[in-house]
Each structure stands twice: as C-alpha cells, then as structure tokens.
PLY file of the C-alpha trace (Angstrom):
ply
format ascii 1.0
element vertex 69
property float x
property float y
property float z
element edge 68
property int vertex1
property int vertex2
end_header
25.74 -15.09 -2.23
25.09 -18.07 -0.10
24.86 -21.25 -2.20
26.42 -19.76 -5.31
24.91 -17.91 -8.26
21.26 -18.22 -9.14
20.60 -21.02 -11.60
18.09 -21.12 -14.40
15.21 -23.44 -13.46
15.13 -26.73 -15.35
12.61 -27.16 -18.13
9.50 -29.09 -17.25
9.84 -32.62 -18.55
11.45 -33.85 -21.72
10.50 -32.45 -25.09
7.50 -34.16 -26.71
8.98 -33.70 -30.14
12.17 -35.27 -31.33
12.54 -33.41 -34.60
11.75 -30.05 -36.12
9.32 -31.67 -38.58
7.39 -33.45 -35.83
7.00 -30.20 -33.91
5.61 -28.32 -36.91
3.42 -31.25 -37.93
1.74 -31.05 -34.53
1.42 -27.27 -34.78
-0.19 -27.62 -38.22
-2.68 -30.16 -36.84
-3.63 -27.83 -34.01
-4.01 -24.90 -36.44
-6.27 -26.97 -38.71
-8.38 -28.11 -35.76
-8.73 -24.53 -34.55
-9.72 -23.31 -38.00
-12.38 -26.03 -38.37
-13.83 -25.18 -34.97
-13.94 -21.47 -35.82
-15.78 -22.20 -39.06
-18.25 -24.47 -37.23
-18.95 -21.78 -34.62
-19.43 -19.12 -37.30
-21.96 -21.30 -39.13
-23.77 -21.93 -35.85
-23.99 -18.19 -35.10
-25.28 -17.43 -38.61
-27.88 -20.18 -38.29
-29.10 -18.76 -34.97
-29.30 -15.26 -36.43
-31.25 -16.50 -39.44
-33.69 -18.40 -37.23
-34.16 -15.30 -35.11
-34.74 -13.12 -38.19
-37.28 -15.57 -39.64
-39.30 -15.69 -36.42
-39.22 -11.87 -36.18
-40.33 -11.59 -39.78
-43.25 -13.96 -39.20
-44.35 -11.90 -36.20
-44.16 -8.68 -38.25
-46.22 -10.25 -41.04
-48.89 -11.37 -38.57
-49.00 -7.90 -37.01
-49.20 -6.17 -40.38
-52.67 -4.84 -41.02
-54.07 -4.46 -44.48
-55.27 -0.90 -45.02
-58.91 -0.51 -46.00
-59.61 1.55 -49.07
0 1
1 2
2 3
3 4
4 5
5 6
6 7
7 8
8 9
9 10
10 11
11 12
12 13
13 14
14 15
15 16
16 17
17 18
18 19
19 20
20 21
21 22
22 23
23 24
24 25
25 26
26 27
27 28
28 29
29 30
30 31
31 32
32 33
33 34
34 35
35 36
36 37
37 38
38 39
39 40
40 41
41 42
42 43
43 44
44 45
45 46
46 47
47 48
48 49
49 50
50 51
51 52
52 53
53 54
54 55
55 56
56 57
57 58
58 59
59 60
60 61
61 62
62 63
63 64
64 65
65 66
66 67
67 68
C-alpha cells in the first residue's frame, strides 16, 4: 500500500463528558425531557379527540328527530 496501512479516523472533537457519572446524568436528563414531551403530546392528542367527539355529538343531537306518536 502506498502511504502505509489504513488508519482509523480520529473522533470528532473532545468528549463533552469527563466522567461516567456526568455522561449518565446527561442521558437521564434527556430521557426525562423526552418522556415529558411524549406525555404532553399524548394529552394534546386526547384533548383534540375529545373536542372532535363533542362537536360530532352535538351535531348528532341536533340532527336527531323526535318520533311522533
């Protein structure tokens, strides 16, 4: 080979974390943030579905005709 054996590319930049605990602390923070966002989105979807159901129900009630005896 010209230029010697292939070398492993260097890592991109220095590590952000200096210790094992700091790394996992950051991972835990990201996990918690992700969980909170998922819960918020779920509540938002449920709220939209409930609003949609209520408006549909009101339309069905208005369209409902009382039978004459």
